[in-house]
C-alpha positions in Angstrom: 3.2 -14.6 7.0 2.3 -10.8 6.4 4.4 -8.7 4.3 6.2 -6.9 7.5 9.1 -8.3 9.2 9.6 -7.2 12.5 13.6 -7.0 13.5 12.5 -9.9 16.2 11.3 -12.1 13.6 14.6 -11.2 11.0 17.2 -11.7 14.3 15.6 -14.6 15.5 15.4 -16.1 11.9 19.5 -15.6 11.2 20.3 -16.7 14.5 18.3 -19.9 14.6 19.3 -21.0 10.8 19.6 -24.8 12.2 19.4 -28.0 10.7 16.9 -30.6 11.7 18.1 -33.0 14.2 20.9 -30.4 15.4 21.4 -28.5 18.4 21.4 -24.4 19.1 23.4 -22.9 17.4 25.7 -20.2 19.3 24.8 -21.5 22.7 27.5 -22.7 25.6 26.5 -26.8 25.6 26.7 -26.2 29.3 25.0 -23.6 31.2 24.4 -23.1 35.1 22.1 -21.0 37.2 18.7 -21.1 38.7 15.3 -21.4 37.0 12.1 -21.9 38.0 11.0 -24.3 35.5 13.7 -26.6 33.2 12.2 -28.4 29.9 15.0 -30.7 29.2 16.1 -32.5 25.8 12.9 -31.6 23.6 12.6 -31.1 20.1 12.4 -27.3 20.0 10.0 -25.8 17.6 10.5 -21.7 17.9 7.8 -20.8 16.1 10.1 -18.8 13.3 9.3 -21.8 10.6 12.9 -22.7 10.8 13.8 -26.3 11.2 13.6 -28.1 14.6 16.7 -28.8 16.9 16.9 -30.7 20.2 17.4 -28.3 23.2 16.7 -27.1 26.5 14.2 -24.3 28.1 14.3 -22.3 31.3 12.0 -20.0 32.3 12.6 -18.0 35.0 9.8 -15.8 36.6 7.3 -14.9 33.6 9.9 -15.1 31.0 12.1 -17.2 29.1 15.4 -17.0 30.4 17.5 -19.4 28.0 17.2 -21.7 25.0 20.1 -23.9 25.1 21.2 -27.3 23.3 19.9 -30.5 24.9 21.5 -31.2 28.0 22.8 -27.7 28.8 20.9 -27.1 31.6 21.1 -30.9 33.4 23.3 -29.1 36.2 21.1 -26.2 36.8 19.1 -25.8 39.6 15.3 -26.0 38.7 11.7 -25.7 41.2 10.5 -28.0 38.4 12.4 -30.0 35.9 10.2 -31.8 33.0 12.0 -34.5 30.9 10.7 -33.3 27.4 12.2 -36.4 25.6 9.9 -37.5 22.6 8.1 -34.5 23.0 8.0 -30.6 20.9 8.5 -27.4 22.9 7.0 -24.5 21.2 5.7 -21.2 22.0 2.0 -20.6 22.9 -0.4 -20.8 20.4 -2.6 -17.5 20.0 -5.9 -18.2 18.6 -6.5 -15.0 16.5 -10.3 -15.5 16.2 -11.4 -16.7 19.7 -15.4 -16.1 20.9 -14.7 -16.4 25.0 -15.7 -12.8 25.9 -18.4 -14.3 28.6 -16.2 -16.8 30.2 -13.3 -14.5 30.4 -15.4 -11.8 31.7 -17.8 -13.5 33.9 -17.2 -16.9 33.5 -14.8 -19.3 35.8 -12.0 -18.3 33.1 -10.5 -21.6 32.6 -11.3 -22.2 29.2 -10.4 -26.1 29.4 -11.3 -26.7 26.2 -8.6 -24.0 25.0 -5.6 -24.3 27.1 -5.7 -28.6 26.6 -5.1 -27.8 22.9 -2.1 -25.4 23.7 -3.8 -21.8 23.3 -2.3 -19.3 25.9 -3.6 -16.4 24.1 -7.4 -15.3 22.9 -8.2 -12.3 20.8 -11.4 -11.7 20.4 -13.6 -8.9 18.8 -15.2 -10.5 15.5 -17.9 -7.9 14.6 -19.3 -6.4 18.2 -17.3 -6.2 21.1 -19.0 -5.7 25.3 -17.3 -2.3 25.0 -17.1 0.6 24.7 -20.9 1.6 25.9 -23.4 4.4 25.8 -27.0 5.1 26.2 -27.6 3.7 22.8 -26.1 0.6 23.2 -27.9 0.3 26.9 -31.3 0.7 24.8 -30.7 -2.8 23.1 -30.4 -5.1 26.3 -34.0 -6.9 27.2 -35.0 -4.7 30.1 -35.0 -7.8 32.2 -31.6 -8.5 31.8 -30.7 -6.6 34.8 -27.0 -8.5 35.3 -26.3 -7.9 31.7 -26.8 -4.1 32.2 -25.1 -3.6 35.5 -21.9 -5.3 34.1 -22.6 -3.4 30.7 -22.5 0.1 32.5 -18.8 -0.4 33.6 -17.8 0.2 30.0 -19.0 3.9 29.2 -17.2 6.5 28.5 -14.3 8.1 26.4 -11.8 4.7 27.8 -14.8 1.8 27.9 -12.9 -0.3 25.9 -9.6 -0.6 28.1 -12.1 -0.9 31.1 -12.9 -3.9 29.5 -9.7 -5.1 29.2 -8.7 -4.1 32.7 -11.8 -6.1 33.7 -10.7 -9.0 32.3 -7.5 -9.2 33.7 -8.8 -8.2 37.5 -11.5 -11.5 36.6 -8.5 -13.3 36.5 -7.9 -16.3 33.4 -6.0 -18.8 32.6 -5.3 -17.6 29.2 -4.3 -13.7 27.7 -6.7 -12.0 26.3 -6.8 -9.2 23.9 -9.4 -8.1 21.2 -10.0 -6.0 18.0 -12.9 -3.0 18.3 -16.0 -4.4 17.0 -17.2 -2.6 13.9 -20.6 -3.0 14.5 -20.4 -1.7 18.0 -18.4 1.7 16.8 -21.7 1.9 14.4 -24.2 1.1 17.3 -22.5 3.6 19.4 -23.2 6.1 16.8 -26.4 5.1 15.1 -28.0 2.5 17.3 -29.2 -0.4 15.4 -30.7 1.6 12.6 -30.0 1.0 9.0 -28.8 3.6 6.7 -25.6 5.5 6.1 -24.3 7.4 8.9 -24.7 11.3 9.0 -21.7 13.2 8.9 -22.0 14.1 12.8 -22.3 10.0 13.5 -19.2 9.2 11.3 -17.3 11.8 13.6 -18.4 9.6 16.5 -17.1 6.5 14.9 -14.0 7.9 14.5 -13.0 8.8 17.4 -15.0 5.8 19.4 -11.9 3.6 16.8 -9.3 6.5 18.1 -10.4 5.9 21.8 -10.7 2.1 21.5 -6.9 2.3 19.5 -5.0 4.1 22.0 -6.9 1.9 25.1 -5.3 -1.6 23.1 -7.4 -2.7 20.4 -5.3 -4.8 17.5 -7.6 -3.0 15.1 -11.3 -2.8 14.0 -13.2 -6.1 13.1 -16.2 -6.4 10.9 -18.9 -9.4 10.6 -20.6 -8.1 7.5 -22.7 -11.0 7.1 -24.5 -10.2 10.6 -26.3 -7.2 11.2 -26.2 -4.4 12.4 -23.1 -4.8 11.2 -24.6 -5.6 7.4 -25.7 -2.5 7.7 -22.0 -0.9 7.1 -21.3 0.1 3.9 -18.1 0.1 2.1 -17.3 4.1 2.9 -18.3 3.6 6.3 -16.0 1.2 6.8 -13.1 3.2 4.9 -13.2 6.0 7.0 -12.7 4.0 10.2 -10.0 2.1 8.8 -8.6 5.2 8.3 -9.4 6.7 11.4 -7.5 3.2 12.7 -4.3 3.8 10.7 -2.4 6.0 12.3 -2.3 3.5 15.4 -1.2 0.3 13.0 -4.3 -1.5 13.8 -5.1 -4.3 11.6 -8.8 -4.2 9.3 -9.6 -7.9 9.7 -13.5 -9.1 8.2 -15.9 -11.7 7.9 -16.6 -10.5 4.5 -19.9 -9.7 2.9 -20.5 -13.3 1.6 -18.6 -16.5 1.2 -20.7 -17.8 -1.2 -22.6 -16.5 -4.7 -20.9 -13.1 -4.2 -17.5 -14.2 -2.6 -15.1 -12.6 -5.1 -16.5 -9.3 -5.1 -16.7 -9.4 -0.7 -13.4 -10.1 -1.2 -13.0 -7.2 -3.3 -14.4 -5.0 -0.6 -12.0 -6.1 1.9 -9.5 -4.9 0.1 -10.9 -1.5 -1.2 -11.3 -1.0 2.5 -7.6 -2.1 3.4 -6.6 0.4 0.4 -8.7 3.4 1.2 -7.8 3.0 5.0 -4.2 2.6 4.4 -4.3 -0.9 6.6 -3.1 -4.2 6.6 -6.0 -6.3 6.0 -7.3 -10.1 7.5 -10.3 -12.0 6.1 -11.6 -13.8 9.2 -12.4 -17.7 8.5 -11.4 -18.0 5.1 -13.9 -20.1 3.1 -15.7 -21.0 -0.2 -18.9 -22.0 1.6 -22.1 -24.0 -0.7 -21.4 -26.3 -3.5 -22.1 -23.9 -6.0 -19.7 -21.9 -4.8 -17.0 -24.5 -4.4 -15.4 -23.9 -7.5 -14.5 -20.2 -6.6 -11.9 -21.3 -3.9 -9.1 -21.1 -5.7 -9.9 -18.2 -7.7 -10.3 -16.5 -3.9 -6.8 -17.8 -3.1 -5.4 -16.6 -6.0 -6.8 -12.7 -5.8 -5.4 -12.7 -2.3 -1.9 -13.8 -4.0 -2.0 -11.0 -6.3 -3.2 -8.2 -4.0 0.0 -9.5 -2.3 2.3 -9.2 -5.1 1.3 -5.9 -6.0 2.2 -4.9 -2.4 -1.0 -4.7 -0.6 -0.8 -6.1 3.1 -3.1 -9.0 3.1 -3.6 -12.3 5.0 -6.4 -14.5 6.3 -7.4 -16.6 9.2 -9.3 -20.2 8.9 -10.2 -23.2 11.0 -9.3 -26.9 9.7 -13.1 -27.7 9.6 -15.6 -28.0 6.6 -18.7 -26.9 8.4 -19.2 -23.5 9.9 -21.0 -22.3 13.2 -23.3 -19.5 14.0 -26.8 -18.7 15.0 -29.5 -20.0 13.5 -30.8 -16.0 13.2 -28.2 -15.7 10.4 -30.6 -17.3 8.0 -33.0 -14.1 8.5 -32.8 -11.0 6.4 -30.8 -8.7 7.7 -33.9 -5.8 7.8 -35.7 -7.9 10.1 -32.9 -7.6 12.6 -33.0 -3.6 12.5 -33.0 -2.1 15.8 -32.6 -5.5 17.4 -36.5 -6.6 16.6 -36.1 -10.1 15.5 -38.3 -11.8 17.6 -40.8 -8.6 17.0 -41.1 -9.2 13.8 -41.1 -13.1 13.8 -44.3 -12.9 15.9 -46.2 -10.6 13.2 -47.7 -13.2 10.7 -47.4 -10.9 8.0 -44.0 -9.9 8.6 -43.2 -13.4 9.2 -44.2 -14.5 6.1 -42.1 -12.3 4.2 -38.9 -13.1 6.4 -39.4 -17.0 5.4 -40.1 -15.9 1.3 -37.1 -14.0 1.6 -34.9 -16.4 3.4 -35.4 -19.7 1.3 -35.0 -17.3 -1.6 -32.4 -19.0 -3.7 -31.3 -16.1 -6.3 -27.8 -15.5 -6.6 -26.0 -12.6 -4.9 -29.0 -12.8 -1.6 -27.5 -11.2 1.4 -28.6 -14.1 3.7 -26.6 -17.1 4.7 -28.6 -20.2 4.5 -30.1 -20.2 1.1 -26.3 -21.4 -0.4 -26.8 -24.3 1.4 -30.2 -25.2 1.7 -31.4 -26.9 4.6 -29.9 -30.3 4.1 -26.5 -29.5 5.3 -27.4 -27.4 8.4 -27.4 -29.3 12.1 -29.5 -27.2 14.4 -27.8 -27.0 18.1 -28.7 -25.0 21.5 -32.0 -26.2 21.7 -31.8 -28.4 25.1 -32.7 -25.2 27.3 -35.7 -25.0 25.2 -37.8 -27.8 26.1 -40.5 -28.3 23.3 -37.0 -28.3 21.1 -34.8 -30.0 22.8 -35.7 -33.5 21.0 -34.6 -31.4 17.7 -30.9 -30.9 18.6 -28.2 -32.1 16.3 -31.2 -32.5 13.5 -30.5 -31.6 10.0 -32.8 -28.6 9.4 -34.8 -30.7 6.6 -35.6 -33.1 9.0 -37.0 -30.7 11.7 -39.0 -29.5 9.0 -40.6 -32.7 8.1 -41.0 -33.5 11.1 -43.1 -30.0 12.2 -45.2 -30.4 8.8 -43.5 -26.8 7.4 -41.0 -25.8 5.0 -37.4 -25.1 6.0 -38.2 -21.6 6.1 -40.9 -21.8 8.2 -39.2 -23.9 10.3 -36.3 -22.0 10.9 -38.1 -19.0 11.8 -40.1 -21.0 14.3 -37.2 -22.2 16.1 -35.5 -18.8 16.4 -38.1 -17.9 18.1 -39.6 -20.2 20.0 -35.9 -20.5 21.4 -36.0 -16.6 21.8 -32.8 -16.2 19.8 -30.6 -18.5 21.2 -30.6 -21.6 18.6 -27.6 -22.5 16.6 -26.3 -24.0 13.5 -23.5 -26.0 12.1 -23.3 -25.9 8.6 -21.5 -28.7 6.7 -20.6 -26.4 3.6 -17.1 -26.8 2.7 -14.9 -29.5 0.9 -11.6 -31.4 2.3 -9.4 -30.5 -0.9 -10.4 -26.5 -0.3 -9.5 -26.6 3.7 -6.1 -28.3 2.6 -5.4 -26.0 -0.7 -6.0 -22.7 1.4 -3.7 -23.8 4.5 -1.1 -24.2 2.4 -0.6 -20.6 1.7 1.8 -18.9 3.6 0.3 -15.9 4.5 -2.7 -18.3 6.4 -2.9 -18.1 10.2 -5.1 -20.3 12.4 -8.7 -19.4 14.4 -10.9 -21.4 16.4 -13.4 -19.0 16.1 -15.0 -20.9 19.4 -15.3 -20.1 22.8 -13.9 -21.9 25.6 -15.9 -24.9 27.6 -15.2 -26.8 30.7 -16.4 -30.3 29.4 -17.7 -31.3 33.0 -20.7 -28.7 32.4 -20.7 -28.2 29.2 -24.1 -29.7 27.7 -25.6 -29.6 24.3 -23.7 -29.7 20.9 -21.3 -27.1 19.5 -18.6 -26.5 16.8 -15.8 -29.2 18.1 -13.4 -26.5 16.8 -13.7 -25.2 20.4 -11.7 -28.3 21.4 -10.1 -29.5 18.4 -8.7 -27.0 16.1 -5.0 -27.0 17.1 -4.3 -30.4 17.8 -6.1 -31.3 14.3 -3.7 -29.2 12.3 -0.9 -31.1 13.6 -2.3 -34.4 14.1 -4.7 -34.4 10.8 -2.8 -32.3 8.6 0.6 -32.4 9.8 1.6 -36.1 11.1 -1.1 -38.4 8.9 -1.4 -36.3 5.3 1.6 -34.2 5.3 -0.1 -31.0 4.3 2.0 -29.0 6.3 5.4 -29.7 8.1 5.5 -29.3 11.8 7.3 -25.9 11.8 5.2 -24.4 9.5 1.9 -25.5 11.4 3.3 -24.2 14.5 4.2 -20.8 13.0 0.5 -20.2 11.9 -0.6 -20.3 15.5 2.4 -18.8 17.2 4.6 -15.9 15.6 2.4 -15.6 12.3 -0.5 -14.4 14.8 2.1 -12.5 16.9 3.6 -10.8 13.8 0.0 -9.8 12.4 -0.9 -8.3 15.9 2.5 -6.5 16.3 3.1 -8.6 19.6 6.5 -8.2 19.4 7.4 -9.7 23.2 5.2 -13.5 22.4 5.1 -15.8 19.6 8.5 -17.6 19.6 10.7 -19.6 21.7 13.5 -17.1 22.6 15.3 -15.7 25.7 13.3 -12.6 26.8 10.1 -13.5 25.4 7.1 -14.0 27.8 7.3 -17.9 29.2 3.9 -19.1 27.0 5.2 -22.5 26.3 3.5 -25.8 24.9 5.3 -29.2 25.5 3.5 -32.0 23.5 3.8 -35.3 22.1 4.0 -35.0 18.3 2.9 -38.6 17.8 -0.3 -38.6 19.7 -1.7 -35.4 19.4 -4.9 -35.0 18.0 -8.8 -33.8 18.2 -11.1 -36.0 19.8 -14.2 -33.5 19.2 -16.8 -34.3 16.9 -19.8 -33.0 15.9 -22.1 -35.3 17.2 -19.7 -35.6 20.4 -18.0 -32.3 20.9 -17.5 -32.0 24.5 -14.2 -34.1 24.4 -10.4 -32.6 25.2 -7.9 -33.4 22.7 -5.0 -35.5 23.6 -1.2 -35.0 23.3 -0.8 -31.6 24.8 1.3 -32.5 28.1 2.4 -29.3 29.4 1.4 -25.3 29.2 2.5 -22.4 30.8 0.9 -19.4 30.6 3.5 -16.1 31.6 5.4 -18.9 33.3 3.0 -20.6 35.2 1.3 -24.2 34.6 -2.2 -24.0 33.4 -2.1 -27.7 32.2 0.2 -30.2 33.7 0.5 -33.8 32.9 -2.4 -33.3 30.3 -4.7 -32.0 33.0 -5.9 -28.3 33.8 -4.5 -27.0 37.0 -7.1 -24.1 37.6 -4.1 -21.4 38.0 -5.1 -18.1 36.2 -1.9 -16.3 35.5 -3.5 -14.6 32.2 -3.0 -11.2 31.4 -4.8 -8.4 29.0 -2.5 -7.6 26.1 -2.8 -4.6 24.1 -2.1 -3.4 20.8 0.7 -1.0 19.2 -1.5 2.1 19.3 -1.8 1.9 23.2 -1.1 4.5 25.2 -0.4 6.8 21.6 -1.8 10.3 21.5 
């Protein structure tokens, strides 16, 4: 939980100071009335972190109308009545790091792998966003991508970010959606994909774009400093953007510049940007990656604890897995991606040789991702659409290199080029011990770092976090290993996220809040997706409501699309 404590959180904490197994205090034991949905006799976990109690919940329209003692709504009129005996009733889960941009703008919008986890809201924006757009950004599109260009042109102008949010709401989605604005997008708007510090005029443009996005409802600025062109941004530039954001009460959230050899220095940079900008800081997917860096996890956590003790508002997100996932082109030195010329540079033999040499350079502190782990822990995915590479789907990079009779760096470069940059990787770079240690920190919240899928049509391998992050936390780390309490786990993907984003009307199960509600079986909830067979839905989530509408019924997606675009606290400010 962040250092801020909204009045709503405080009020609920005072109201719901109930003991485990007790009934809801201060509410009549019998309540009449008419409700669209009544959930009865369930174990209420309200999102505050307070102990559970038995109770009933009544939904009317898009709001929670009442939370009452168990049995209080037995006599009430209900359009739909669900007996929740043996089940947990909780606020909808908020995914603070979603990647479903395409699905929520032009896909079918159901994001089945998310809603069957209990996710009712997804927050986008890690590093870059589809909006706002100008000529500099349009110039980075492949000329043949006429459909992409046509969509992107909708989001030009001062209010391009808001137009994108509006477009997602019009499209129709099963979940709510909001977003940070990507720092790489801000930079590209002013400077294209060129390296180097911005001019004063370009920095003024970045500040203006930031302010416009915050007024349109961005939740803050999100950087991804390990990927170009985001990696081209310096500390001064990011501090200036953060300062421009500050009056709109946004958050600076960052995939920090290193998660390996330079991890601690990268955390220091994020903290420095927060202090310079006068804004809260959130660290994306907290981890110490690569066996050389595993010992730094405790130091990383201690550094954040120390900053918080000194009064700085800083927290972190994570997913409960020991493997990360991103593009295979993350192995390529950032300079090779300048102006979007990765593929062109790989086609040039001399430049390719330089790329391979630097990619394999294991000198500590190098800003390249793959040498911190080496090729053995890297599983290559996303190859099924490239016939010449399809047989390597799910192979480790060292084995692919052996089969190709090349070094792993050469194999990596060839795969990126042949796949047109579409190849991905899963890197087994963390330890179970560090994951459990980090999960215990009260300032850690949960994000999937994944897009949503329909398992009926999905092909190829992806990270199982897309299907299982939240049920895995509740099944493995709560029920089986007792790393967290049930109440704290739910807080980490409900009110803990809502508070961080200043979402005053979601994240808690209480009267007057929006009716984003999850009903699940605490005895059976668990992830089923694996790295080898990822397209498997989690089990245990019985019913999910978004804005009072059932998007999952008896464990099956209904196809309903009641999701809305959510805006941050700066929306409409001058």
